[in-house]
N, CA, C and O atoms as a CHARMM CRD file, in Angstrom:
* protein
*
  344
    1    1 MET  N      0.85000  -1.19200  -0.00500 PROA 1      0.00000
    2    1 MET  CA    -0.00300  -0.01100  -0.01500 PROA 1      0.00000
    3    1 MET  C      0.88000   1.24200   0.00700 PROA 1      0.00000
    4    1 MET  O      0.58600   2.21100  -0.69300 PROA 1      0.00000
    5    2 ALA  N      1.90400   1.23400   0.76000 PROA 2      0.00000
    6    2 ALA  CA     2.78600   2.46200   0.85700 PROA 2      0.00000
    7    2 ALA  C      3.37300   2.69000  -0.57000 PROA 2      0.00000
    8    2 ALA  O      3.40200   3.82800  -1.03900 PROA 2      0.00000
    9    3 ASN  N      3.81700   1.67000  -1.22400 PROA 3      0.00000
   10    3 ASN  CA     4.37100   1.84100  -2.56600 PROA 3      0.00000
   11    3 ASN  C      3.34100   2.41400  -3.52000 PROA 3      0.00000
   12    3 ASN  O      3.68200   3.26000  -4.34700 PROA 3      0.00000
   13    4 ARG  N      2.12300   1.99300  -3.43400 PROA 4      0.00000
   14    4 ARG  CA     1.06100   2.49800  -4.28100 PROA 4      0.00000
   15    4 ARG  C      0.82200   3.99100  -3.98900 PROA 4      0.00000
   16    4 ARG  O      0.70400   4.79700  -4.91200 PROA 4      0.00000
   17    5 LEU  N      0.75500   4.33800  -2.72700 PROA 5      0.00000
   18    5 LEU  CA     0.53600   5.75500  -2.33500 PROA 5      0.00000
   19    5 LEU  C      1.71000   6.64100  -2.87300 PROA 5      0.00000
   20    5 LEU  O      1.48000   7.70800  -3.44100 PROA 5      0.00000
   21    6 VAL  N      2.89300   6.19600  -2.68700 PROA 6      0.00000
   22    6 VAL  CA     4.01500   6.92900  -3.18600 PROA 6      0.00000
   23    6 VAL  C      3.98500   7.03500  -4.70100 PROA 6      0.00000
   24    6 VAL  O      4.15000   8.11400  -5.27000 PROA 6      0.00000
   25    7 GLY  N      3.76500   5.86700  -5.35900 PROA 7      0.00000
   26    7 GLY  CA     3.64300   5.82900  -6.84900 PROA 7      0.00000
   27    7 GLY  C      2.60800   6.78900  -7.38100 PROA 7      0.00000
   28    7 GLY  O      2.82100   7.39200  -8.43300 PROA 7      0.00000
   29    8 GLU  N      1.51000   6.95200  -6.70400 PROA 8      0.00000
   30    8 GLU  CA     0.39700   7.79600  -7.14800 PROA 8      0.00000
   31    8 GLU  C      0.59500   9.22600  -6.60900 PROA 8      0.00000
   32    8 GLU  O     -0.26500  10.08600  -6.80100 PROA 8      0.00000
   33    9 ARG  N      1.70800   9.47100  -5.94800 PROA 9      0.00000
   34    9 ARG  CA     2.07300  10.84100  -5.45200 PROA 9      0.00000
   35    9 ARG  C      0.99200  11.36900  -4.48400 PROA 9      0.00000
   36    9 ARG  O      0.62500  12.54300  -4.50900 PROA 9      0.00000
   37   10 ARG  N      0.50300  10.45700  -3.63900 PROA 10     0.00000
   38   10 ARG  CA    -0.51800  10.90200  -2.68700 PROA 10     0.00000
   39   10 ARG  C      0.19400  11.39900  -1.44500 PROA 10     0.00000
   40   10 ARG  O      1.30900  10.98600  -1.12400 PROA 10     0.00000
   41   11 ARG  N     -0.51100  12.33000  -0.73800 PROA 11     0.00000
   42   11 ARG  CA     0.03800  12.80300   0.49600 PROA 11     0.00000
   43   11 ARG  C     -0.60300  11.92200   1.63000 PROA 11     0.00000
   44   11 ARG  O     -1.82200  11.77100   1.71600 PROA 11     0.00000
   45   12 PHE  N      0.27000  11.37200   2.46200 PROA 12     0.00000
   46   12 PHE  CA    -0.22100  10.49500   3.54300 PROA 12     0.00000
   47   12 PHE  C      0.78000  10.49100   4.68500 PROA 12     0.00000
   48   12 PHE  O      1.91600  10.94200   4.54200 PROA 12     0.00000
   49   13 ASP  N      0.34000   9.97900   5.80200 PROA 13     0.00000
   50   13 ASP  CA     1.27900   9.67400   6.82800 PROA 13     0.00000
   51   13 ASP  C      1.04400   8.29900   7.33400 PROA 13     0.00000
   52   13 ASP  O      0.00700   7.67800   7.09800 PROA 13     0.00000
   53   14 LYS  N      2.07400   7.82100   8.06500 PROA 14     0.00000
   54   14 LYS  CA     2.04500   6.47300   8.58300 PROA 14     0.00000
   55   14 LYS  C      2.18600   6.66200  10.12600 PROA 14     0.00000
   56   14 LYS  O      3.29800   6.71800  10.65200 PROA 14     0.00000
   57   15 PRO  N      1.01400   6.75900  10.84100 PROA 15     0.00000
   58   15 PRO  CA     1.05300   6.95000  12.23100 PROA 15     0.00000
   59   15 PRO  C      1.84200   5.85000  12.97000 PROA 15     0.00000
   60   15 PRO  O      1.64300   4.66100  12.72300 PROA 15     0.00000
   61   16 GLN  N      2.69600   6.24800  13.83700 PROA 16     0.00000
   62   16 GLN  CA     3.57700   5.26900  14.57500 PROA 16     0.00000
   63   16 GLN  C      3.05300   5.02800  15.94900 PROA 16     0.00000
   64   16 GLN  O      3.27000   3.96100  16.52300 PROA 16     0.00000
   65   17 ARG  N      2.34400   6.02800  16.50900 PROA 17     0.00000
   66   17 ARG  CA     1.76300   5.82700  17.82100 PROA 17     0.00000
   67   17 ARG  C      0.54500   6.70800  17.94600 PROA 17     0.00000
   68   17 ARG  O      0.37600   7.65500  17.17900 PROA 17     0.00000
   69   18 ARG  N     -0.29600   6.40500  18.89700 PROA 18     0.00000
   70   18 ARG  CA    -1.49700   7.16000  19.09500 PROA 18     0.00000
   71   18 ARG  C     -1.21900   8.49900  19.72600 PROA 18     0.00000
   72   18 ARG  O     -0.40900   8.61600  20.64500 PROA 18     0.00000
   73   19 ASP  N     -1.89700   9.50100  19.22600 PROA 19     0.00000
   74   19 ASP  CA    -1.88200  10.79600  19.86300 PROA 19     0.00000
   75   19 ASP  C     -2.93800  10.71600  20.96900 PROA 19     0.00000
   76   19 ASP  O     -3.81600   9.85400  20.93200 PROA 19     0.00000
   77   20 GLN  N     -2.85000  11.60500  21.94000 PROA 20     0.00000
   78   20 GLN  CA    -3.80000  11.58000  23.05500 PROA 20     0.00000
   79   20 GLN  C     -5.21700  11.69400  22.58500 PROA 20     0.00000
   80   20 GLN  O     -6.11300  11.18500  23.25800 PROA 20     0.00000
   81   21 SER  N     -5.47800  12.34000  21.45800 PROA 21     0.00000
   82   21 SER  CA    -6.81300  12.52600  20.95700 PROA 21     0.00000
   83   21 SER  C     -7.28600  11.36000  20.10500 PROA 21     0.00000
   84   21 SER  O     -8.45900  11.28700  19.73900 PROA 21     0.00000
   85   22 ASP  N     -6.35300  10.42900  19.78300 PROA 22     0.00000
   86   22 ASP  CA    -6.66100   9.33300  18.90000 PROA 22     0.00000
   87   22 ASP  C     -7.10700   8.06100  19.67100 PROA 22     0.00000
   88   22 ASP  O     -6.48300   7.67800  20.66000 PROA 22     0.00000
   89   23 ASP  N     -8.15600   7.44400  19.21600 PROA 23     0.00000
   90   23 ASP  CA    -8.47700   6.11300  19.78200 PROA 23     0.00000
   91   23 ASP  C     -8.22400   5.02800  18.71900 PROA 23     0.00000
   92   23 ASP  O     -8.42100   3.84100  18.97900 PROA 23     0.00000
   93   24 MET  N     -7.80400   5.43200  17.57000 PROA 24     0.00000
   94   24 MET  CA    -7.48300   4.45800  16.49700 PROA 24     0.00000
   95   24 MET  C     -6.04200   4.79200  15.97000 PROA 24     0.00000
   96   24 MET  O     -5.56600   5.92500  16.03600 PROA 24     0.00000
   97   25 LEU  N     -5.41300   3.74600  15.46100 PROA 25     0.00000
   98   25 LEU  CA    -4.11800   3.89900  14.86700 PROA 25     0.00000
   99   25 LEU  C     -4.18700   3.20800  13.46700 PROA 25     0.00000
  100   25 LEU  O     -3.82100   2.03900  13.34200 PROA 25     0.00000
  101   26 PRO  N     -4.64300   3.91600  12.45200 PROA 26     0.00000
  102   26 PRO  CA    -4.71800   3.30700  11.11500 PROA 26     0.00000
  103   26 PRO  C     -3.32400   2.96200  10.59200 PROA 26     0.00000
  104   26 PRO  O     -2.31900   3.45900  11.10100 PROA 26     0.00000
  105   27 ASP  N     -3.27700   2.11900   9.58500 PROA 27     0.00000
  106   27 ASP  CA    -2.01900   1.77300   8.97000 PROA 27     0.00000
  107   27 ASP  C     -1.46700   2.98900   8.23000 PROA 27     0.00000
  108   27 ASP  O     -0.26600   3.25000   8.28300 PROA 27     0.00000
  109   28 PHE  N     -2.31200   3.71800   7.55600 PROA 28     0.00000
  110   28 PHE  CA    -1.94300   4.91100   6.84100 PROA 28     0.00000
  111   28 PHE  C     -3.07400   5.87800   6.97800 PROA 28     0.00000
  112   28 PHE  O     -4.18700   5.48700   7.32900 PROA 28     0.00000
  113   29 ARG  N     -2.80100   7.21100   6.69300 PROA 29     0.00000
  114   29 ARG  CA    -3.87700   8.18700   6.71600 PROA 29     0.00000
  115   29 ARG  C     -3.57900   9.15300   5.55400 PROA 29     0.00000
  116   29 ARG  O     -2.57200   9.86000   5.53000 PROA 29     0.00000
  117   30 LEU  N     -4.51500   9.13600   4.59800 PROA 30     0.00000
  118   30 LEU  CA    -4.42100  10.07400   3.47600 PROA 30     0.00000
  119   30 LEU  C     -4.69400  11.48700   3.99600 PROA 30     0.00000
  120   30 LEU  O     -5.66600  11.71700   4.71500 PROA 30     0.00000
  121   31 THR  N     -3.86100  12.38800   3.63700 PROA 31     0.00000
  122   31 THR  CA    -3.97200  13.78600   4.11000 PROA 31     0.00000
  123   31 THR  C     -4.31300  14.76700   2.96300 PROA 31     0.00000
  124   31 THR  O     -4.45300  15.97100   3.17900 PROA 31     0.00000
  125   32 ASP  N     -4.44000  14.21300   1.73700 PROA 32     0.00000
  126   32 ASP  CA    -4.80800  15.05800   0.62900 PROA 32     0.00000
  127   32 ASP  C     -6.27100  14.92100   0.21200 PROA 32     0.00000
  128   32 ASP  O     -6.61600  15.22500  -0.93000 PROA 32     0.00000
  129   33 THR  N     -7.10500  14.48300   1.09200 PROA 33     0.00000
  130   33 THR  CA    -8.50400  14.38900   0.86400 PROA 33     0.00000
  131   33 THR  C     -9.28200  15.48200   1.67800 PROA 33     0.00000
  132   33 THR  O     -8.71200  16.04800   2.61100 PROA 33     0.00000
  133   34 ALA  N    -10.48800  15.76600   1.36100 PROA 34     0.00000
  134   34 ALA  CA   -11.23500  16.80800   2.06100 PROA 34     0.00000
  135   34 ALA  C    -11.21900  16.55200   3.58100 PROA 34     0.00000
  136   34 ALA  O    -11.01000  17.47700   4.36500 PROA 34     0.00000
  137   35 ARG  N    -11.43400  15.32900   3.97600 PROA 35     0.00000
  138   35 ARG  CA   -11.25300  14.87300   5.34600 PROA 35     0.00000
  139   35 ARG  C    -10.14700  13.86500   5.35100 PROA 35     0.00000
  140   35 ARG  O    -10.07800  13.08900   4.39700 PROA 35     0.00000
  141   36 PRO  N     -9.26300  13.79200   6.33500 PROA 36     0.00000
  142   36 PRO  CA    -8.28100  12.75800   6.36000 PROA 36     0.00000
  143   36 PRO  C     -8.98500  11.41100   6.23900 PROA 36     0.00000
  144   36 PRO  O    -10.06000  11.21100   6.80400 PROA 36     0.00000
  145   37 THR  N     -8.37900  10.49700   5.50600 PROA 37     0.00000
  146   37 THR  CA    -8.96800   9.21800   5.23200 PROA 37     0.00000
  147   37 THR  C     -8.05700   8.09300   5.73700 PROA 37     0.00000
  148   37 THR  O     -6.92500   7.94000   5.28000 PROA 37     0.00000
  149   38 ALA  N     -8.55400   7.34700   6.64700 PROA 38     0.00000
  150   38 ALA  CA    -7.79800   6.20600   7.19600 PROA 38     0.00000
  151   38 ALA  C     -7.68900   5.10000   6.20800 PROA 38     0.00000
  152   38 ALA  O     -8.63100   4.86600   5.45100 PROA 38     0.00000
  153   39 ILE  N     -6.57400   4.39900   6.17500 PROA 39     0.00000
  154   39 ILE  CA    -6.40000   3.24000   5.37700 PROA 39     0.00000
  155   39 ILE  C     -6.01700   2.12600   6.32200 PROA 39     0.00000
  156   39 ILE  O     -5.02400   2.20600   7.04600 PROA 39     0.00000
  157   40 GLU  N     -6.83700   1.07600   6.29800 PROA 40     0.00000
  158   40 GLU  CA    -6.57500  -0.12300   7.14700 PROA 40     0.00000
  159   40 GLU  C     -6.26800  -1.31000   6.22100 PROA 40     0.00000
  160   40 GLU  O     -6.97700  -1.57400   5.25000 PROA 40     0.00000
  161   41 VAL  N     -5.19600  -2.00000   6.56300 PROA 41     0.00000
  162   41 VAL  CA    -4.77200  -3.16100   5.80500 PROA 41     0.00000
  163   41 VAL  C     -4.97200  -4.35600   6.77400 PROA 41     0.00000
  164   41 VAL  O     -4.31100  -4.46600   7.80600 PROA 41     0.00000
  165   42 TYR  N     -5.92900  -5.25100   6.38400 PROA 42     0.00000
  166   42 TYR  CA    -6.20100  -6.37900   7.21600 PROA 42     0.00000
  167   42 TYR  C     -5.64200  -7.63100   6.54700 PROA 42     0.00000
  168   42 TYR  O     -5.71200  -7.76900   5.32500 PROA 42     0.00000
  169   43 GLY  N     -5.09000  -8.53500   7.33900 PROA 43     0.00000
  170   43 GLY  CA    -4.38500  -9.63500   6.70800 PROA 43     0.00000
  171   43 GLY  C     -4.57100 -10.99300   7.24500 PROA 43     0.00000
  172   43 GLY  O     -4.20600 -11.95000   6.56200 PROA 43     0.00000
  173   44 MET  N     -5.10700 -11.17000   8.40900 PROA 44     0.00000
  174   44 MET  CA    -5.18500 -12.50800   9.00800 PROA 44     0.00000
  175   44 MET  C     -6.61600 -12.96800   9.13700 PROA 44     0.00000
  176   44 MET  O     -7.07700 -13.24500  10.24400 PROA 44     0.00000
  177   45 GLU  N     -7.32700 -13.05600   8.03600 PROA 45     0.00000
  178   45 GLU  CA    -8.71200 -13.37600   8.02400 PROA 45     0.00000
  179   45 GLU  C     -9.02200 -14.75200   8.53000 PROA 45     0.00000
  180   45 GLU  O    -10.17200 -15.01600   8.88000 PROA 45     0.00000
  181   46 SER  N     -8.06600 -15.64300   8.59000 PROA 46     0.00000
  182   46 SER  CA    -8.28600 -17.01200   9.11600 PROA 46     0.00000
  183   46 SER  C     -8.20800 -17.06300  10.63100 PROA 46     0.00000
  184   46 SER  O     -8.46200 -18.11400  11.22000 PROA 46     0.00000
  185   47 ASN  N     -7.86700 -15.97300  11.26900 PROA 47     0.00000
  186   47 ASN  CA    -7.64800 -15.97900  12.74600 PROA 47     0.00000
  187   47 ASN  C     -8.90600 -15.31100  13.35700 PROA 47     0.00000
  188   47 ASN  O     -9.20600 -14.14600  13.09700 PROA 47     0.00000
  189   48 ASP  N     -9.60400 -16.08600  14.16000 PROA 48     0.00000
  190   48 ASP  CA   -10.86900 -15.62100  14.82900 PROA 48     0.00000
  191   48 ASP  C    -10.65000 -14.35000  15.66600 PROA 48     0.00000
  192   48 ASP  O    -11.44600 -13.41400  15.59600 PROA 48     0.00000
  193   49 ALA  N     -9.58000 -14.32400  16.44800 PROA 49     0.00000
  194   49 ALA  CA    -9.28100 -13.17500  17.34100 PROA 49     0.00000
  195   49 ALA  C     -8.95100 -11.90400  16.46000 PROA 49     0.00000
  196   49 ALA  O     -9.30900 -10.77800  16.80600 PROA 49     0.00000
  197   50 TYR  N     -8.29000 -12.14100  15.37400 PROA 50     0.00000
  198   50 TYR  CA    -7.96300 -11.01300  14.51500 PROA 50     0.00000
  199   50 TYR  C     -9.22600 -10.42800  13.85800 PROA 50     0.00000
  200   50 TYR  O     -9.38100  -9.20900  13.78400 PROA 50     0.00000
  201   51 ARG  N    -10.12100 -11.30200  13.38200 PROA 51     0.00000
  202   51 ARG  CA   -11.37900 -10.85600  12.82400 PROA 51     0.00000
  203   51 ARG  C    -12.23600 -10.14700  13.83700 PROA 51     0.00000
  204   51 ARG  O    -12.93900  -9.20200  13.47900 PROA 51     0.00000
  205   52 ALA  N    -12.21100 -10.55800  15.07600 PROA 52     0.00000
  206   52 ALA  CA   -12.96600  -9.88000  16.14100 PROA 52     0.00000
  207   52 ALA  C    -12.36100  -8.46000  16.33400 PROA 52     0.00000
  208   52 ALA  O    -13.11100  -7.49000  16.44800 PROA 52     0.00000
  209   53 ARG  N    -11.07100  -8.34000  16.37000 PROA 53     0.00000
  210   53 ARG  CA   -10.44800  -7.05000  16.51800 PROA 53     0.00000
  211   53 ARG  C    -10.68300  -6.15900  15.29300 PROA 53     0.00000
  212   53 ARG  O    -10.78900  -4.93900  15.41100 PROA 53     0.00000
  213   54 LYS  N    -10.76200  -6.78000  14.13700 PROA 54     0.00000
  214   54 LYS  CA   -11.11800  -6.00300  12.93400 PROA 54     0.00000
  215   54 LYS  C    -12.48900  -5.35700  13.10800 PROA 54     0.00000
  216   54 LYS  O    -12.66500  -4.17900  12.79800 PROA 54     0.00000
  217   55 LEU  N    -13.45000  -6.11700  13.59800 PROA 55     0.00000
  218   55 LEU  CA   -14.77400  -5.56000  13.86600 PROA 55     0.00000
  219   55 LEU  C    -14.79400  -4.40200  14.82600 PROA 55     0.00000
  220   55 LEU  O    -15.53800  -3.43400  14.67100 PROA 55     0.00000
  221   56 GLN  N    -13.92300  -4.54300  15.85600 PROA 56     0.00000
  222   56 GLN  CA   -13.77800  -3.48000  16.84900 PROA 56     0.00000
  223   56 GLN  C    -13.18300  -2.19500  16.19000 PROA 56     0.00000
  224   56 GLN  O    -13.53100  -1.07300  16.55800 PROA 56     0.00000
  225   57 LYS  N    -12.30400  -2.40300  15.23600 PROA 57     0.00000
  226   57 LYS  CA   -11.62700  -1.25600  14.55000 PROA 57     0.00000
  227   57 LYS  C    -12.64900  -0.60900  13.61100 PROA 57     0.00000
  228   57 LYS  O    -12.67300   0.61600  13.49800 PROA 57     0.00000
  229   58 GLN  N    -13.48400  -1.38600  12.94000 PROA 58     0.00000
  230   58 GLN  CA   -14.43100  -0.87700  11.99700 PROA 58     0.00000
  231   58 GLN  C    -15.54900  -0.02900  12.64000 PROA 58     0.00000
  232   58 GLN  O    -16.01000   0.96200  12.07500 PROA 58     0.00000
  233   59 ALA  N    -15.94400  -0.44200  13.78800 PROA 59     0.00000
  234   59 ALA  CA   -17.12200   0.17100  14.45900 PROA 59     0.00000
  235   59 ALA  C    -16.92500   1.72900  14.65100 PROA 59     0.00000
  236   59 ALA  O    -17.80300   2.49900  14.26400 PROA 59     0.00000
  237   60 PRO  N    -15.82300   2.16400  15.22000 PROA 60     0.00000
  238   60 PRO  CA   -15.73400   3.62600  15.41800 PROA 60     0.00000
  239   60 PRO  C    -15.71900   4.42500  14.07300 PROA 60     0.00000
  240   60 PRO  O    -16.29700   5.50900  13.99200 PROA 60     0.00000
  241   61 TYR  N    -15.08300   3.89800  13.07600 PROA 61     0.00000
  242   61 TYR  CA   -15.15300   4.57600  11.79600 PROA 61     0.00000
  243   61 TYR  C    -16.59700   4.72900  11.34300 PROA 61     0.00000
  244   61 TYR  O    -17.02300   5.79800  10.90600 PROA 61     0.00000
  245   62 ALA  N    -17.33000   3.64400  11.45700 PROA 62     0.00000
  246   62 ALA  CA   -18.71000   3.63500  10.96200 PROA 62     0.00000
  247   62 ALA  C    -19.56900   4.60700  11.84500 PROA 62     0.00000
  248   62 ALA  O    -20.34500   5.40300  11.31600 PROA 62     0.00000
  249   63 SER  N    -19.41500   4.52300  13.15500 PROA 63     0.00000
  250   63 SER  CA   -20.29000   5.27400  14.05200 PROA 63     0.00000
  251   63 SER  C    -20.03600   6.76500  13.92300 PROA 63     0.00000
  252   63 SER  O    -20.95600   7.56200  14.10300 PROA 63     0.00000
  253   64 ARG  N    -18.77700   7.16900  13.60900 PROA 64     0.00000
  254   64 ARG  CA   -18.44000   8.54600  13.43700 PROA 64     0.00000
  255   64 ARG  C    -18.48700   9.06200  11.96700 PROA 64     0.00000
  256   64 ARG  O    -18.21500  10.22500  11.66700 PROA 64     0.00000
  257   65 ASN  N    -18.85000   8.11200  11.08800 PROA 65     0.00000
  258   65 ASN  CA   -18.90900   8.42500   9.67600 PROA 65     0.00000
  259   65 ASN  C    -17.59500   8.95500   9.12400 PROA 65     0.00000
  260   65 ASN  O    -17.56500   9.85100   8.28000 PROA 65     0.00000
  261   66 GLU  N    -16.48100   8.36000   9.63900 PROA 66     0.00000
  262   66 GLU  CA   -15.16600   8.77600   9.19100 PROA 66     0.00000
  263   66 GLU  C    -14.74500   7.93800   7.97700 PROA 66     0.00000
  264   66 GLU  O    -14.92700   6.72200   7.92100 PROA 66     0.00000
  265   67 PRO  N    -14.17700   8.66000   7.01700 PROA 67     0.00000
  266   67 PRO  CA   -13.70800   7.88300   5.82600 PROA 67     0.00000
  267   67 PRO  C    -12.61800   6.87400   6.15500 PROA 67     0.00000
  268   67 PRO  O    -11.64800   7.19300   6.84200 PROA 67     0.00000
  269   68 CYS  N    -12.78700   5.64400   5.65300 PROA 68     0.00000
  270   68 CYS  CA   -11.81500   4.62300   5.87500 PROA 68     0.00000
  271   68 CYS  C    -11.80500   3.68900   4.62000 PROA 68     0.00000
  272   68 CYS  O    -12.85100   3.20800   4.18400 PROA 68     0.00000
  273   69 VAL  N    -10.67100   3.46800   4.09900 PROA 69     0.00000
  274   69 VAL  CA   -10.45600   2.51000   3.01300 PROA 69     0.00000
  275   69 VAL  C     -9.83300   1.30600   3.58300 PROA 69     0.00000
  276   69 VAL  O     -8.93000   1.39700   4.41400 PROA 69     0.00000
  277   70 GLU  N    -10.31500   0.11100   3.13600 PROA 70     0.00000
  278   70 GLU  CA    -9.84100  -1.14600   3.58800 PROA 70     0.00000
  279   70 GLU  C     -9.25400  -1.99100   2.49800 PROA 70     0.00000
  280   70 GLU  O     -9.78500  -2.05800   1.39000 PROA 70     0.00000
  281   71 TRP  N     -8.14800  -2.64200   2.81400 PROA 71     0.00000
  282   71 TRP  CA    -7.54900  -3.57600   1.92300 PROA 71     0.00000
  283   71 TRP  C     -7.33300  -4.90100   2.65000 PROA 71     0.00000
  284   71 TRP  O     -6.74400  -4.93100   3.73100 PROA 71     0.00000
  285   72 ILE  N     -7.80100  -5.97400   2.07000 PROA 72     0.00000
  286   72 ILE  CA    -7.63000  -7.28800   2.65000 PROA 72     0.00000
  287   72 ILE  C     -6.85900  -8.18900   1.70500 PROA 72     0.00000
  288   72 ILE  O     -7.42800  -8.85900   0.84300 PROA 72     0.00000
  289   73 PRO  N     -5.55800  -8.18600   1.89200 PROA 73     0.00000
  290   73 PRO  CA    -4.75500  -9.12400   1.06100 PROA 73     0.00000
  291   73 PRO  C     -5.20600 -10.58200   1.28300 PROA 73     0.00000
  292   73 PRO  O     -5.59400 -10.90200   2.40700 PROA 73     0.00000
  293   74 PRO  N     -5.18200 -11.43400   0.34100 PROA 74     0.00000
  294   74 PRO  CA    -4.46200 -11.29600  -0.95200 PROA 74     0.00000
  295   74 PRO  C     -5.26500 -10.65200  -2.07800 PROA 74     0.00000
  296   74 PRO  O     -4.85400 -10.74200  -3.23500 PROA 74     0.00000
  297   75 SER  N     -6.39900 -10.00200  -1.78200 PROA 75     0.00000
  298   75 SER  CA    -7.09200  -9.27800  -2.83700 PROA 75     0.00000
  299   75 SER  C     -6.09100  -8.32000  -3.55000 PROA 75     0.00000
  300   75 SER  O     -5.20000  -7.74900  -2.92200 PROA 75     0.00000
  301   76 PRO  N     -6.27500  -8.17300  -4.86200 PROA 76     0.00000
  302   76 PRO  CA    -5.28900  -7.28200  -5.53400 PROA 76     0.00000
  303   76 PRO  C     -5.37500  -5.84600  -4.99800 PROA 76     0.00000
  304   76 PRO  O     -6.46400  -5.33000  -4.74600 PROA 76     0.00000
  305   77 LEU  N     -4.27500  -5.24900  -4.84000 PROA 77     0.00000
  306   77 LEU  CA    -4.21800  -3.85700  -4.41400 PROA 77     0.00000
  307   77 LEU  C     -4.97400  -2.94900  -5.40400 PROA 77     0.00000
  308   77 LEU  O     -5.54900  -1.93100  -5.01900 PROA 77     0.00000
  309   78 SER  N     -4.95700  -3.33500  -6.65300 PROA 78     0.00000
  310   78 SER  CA    -5.62800  -2.53400  -7.66800 PROA 78     0.00000
  311   78 SER  C     -7.13900  -2.51300  -7.49400 PROA 78     0.00000
  312   78 SER  O     -7.82200  -1.68300  -8.09400 PROA 78     0.00000
  313   79 SER  N     -7.67000  -3.43000  -6.66900 PROA 79     0.00000
  314   79 SER  CA    -9.11100  -3.46400  -6.45500 PROA 79     0.00000
  315   79 SER  C     -9.58000  -2.43100  -5.38800 PROA 79     0.00000
  316   79 SER  O    -10.77600  -2.22700  -5.18200 PROA 79     0.00000
  317   80 VAL  N     -8.58100  -1.78600  -4.71600 PROA 80     0.00000
  318   80 VAL  CA    -8.91300  -0.84200  -3.68600 PROA 80     0.00000
  319   80 VAL  C     -9.14500   0.49200  -4.32500 PROA 80     0.00000
  320   80 VAL  O     -8.26700   0.99600  -5.02600 PROA 80     0.00000
  321   81 ALA  N    -10.29700   1.08500  -4.10900 PROA 81     0.00000
  322   81 ALA  CA   -10.61100   2.42100  -4.67700 PROA 81     0.00000
  323   81 ALA  C    -10.27500   3.48700  -3.63200 PROA 81     0.00000
  324   81 ALA  O    -10.89300   3.56400  -2.57000 PROA 81     0.00000
  325   82 LEU  N     -9.28600   4.29700  -3.96400 PROA 82     0.00000
  326   82 LEU  CA    -8.91200   5.36500  -3.09000 PROA 82     0.00000
  327   82 LEU  C     -9.69100   6.61200  -3.44300 PROA 82     0.00000
  328   82 LEU  O     -9.98100   6.83200  -4.61900 PROA 82     0.00000
  329   83 PRO  N    -10.04700   7.44900  -2.45700 PROA 83     0.00000
  330   83 PRO  CA   -10.74400   8.67500  -2.77900 PROA 83     0.00000
  331   83 PRO  C     -9.83600   9.62600  -3.51600 PROA 83     0.00000
  332   83 PRO  O     -8.62300   9.60500  -3.31300 PROA 83     0.00000
  333   84 SER  N    -10.38700  10.44500  -4.35300 PROA 84     0.00000
  334   84 SER  CA    -9.58800  11.43300  -5.14500 PROA 84     0.00000
  335   84 SER  C     -8.98900  12.48600  -4.18100 PROA 84     0.00000
  336   84 SER  O     -9.58300  12.85300  -3.16600 PROA 84     0.00000
  337   85 PRO  N     -7.77800  12.94800  -4.55900 PROA 85     0.00000
  338   85 PRO  CA    -7.21000  14.07300  -3.75800 PROA 85     0.00000
  339   85 PRO  C     -7.95700  15.31700  -4.04200 PROA 85     0.00000
  340   85 PRO  O     -8.54100  15.47100  -5.11400 PROA 85     0.00000
  341   86 THR  N     -7.95200  16.23700  -3.07300 PROA 86     0.00000
  342   86 THR  CA    -8.62400  17.50200  -3.30600 PROA 86     0.00000
  343   86 THR  C     -7.60800  18.61900  -3.64400 PROA 86     0.00000
  344   86 THR  O     -8.00200  19.76300  -3.87300 PROA 86     0.00000
């Protein structure tokens, strides 16, 4: 995902730790969209505990109507629709 973002010349950050105001730590955050857009990369779909944690991560984005793009490998990265930069 990072290679794609760089290749498409997108502005993004890779949060390394939570800020006091953050309750989520996305894998990446697009900063060139109208509202910052979280990008979550999920990868261990065969693990029940991981899938439960995934649901816990999805809930706050949905309840706050925050933009979030998800990629679940091994789905092709090209299948992920990124929002247009503003």
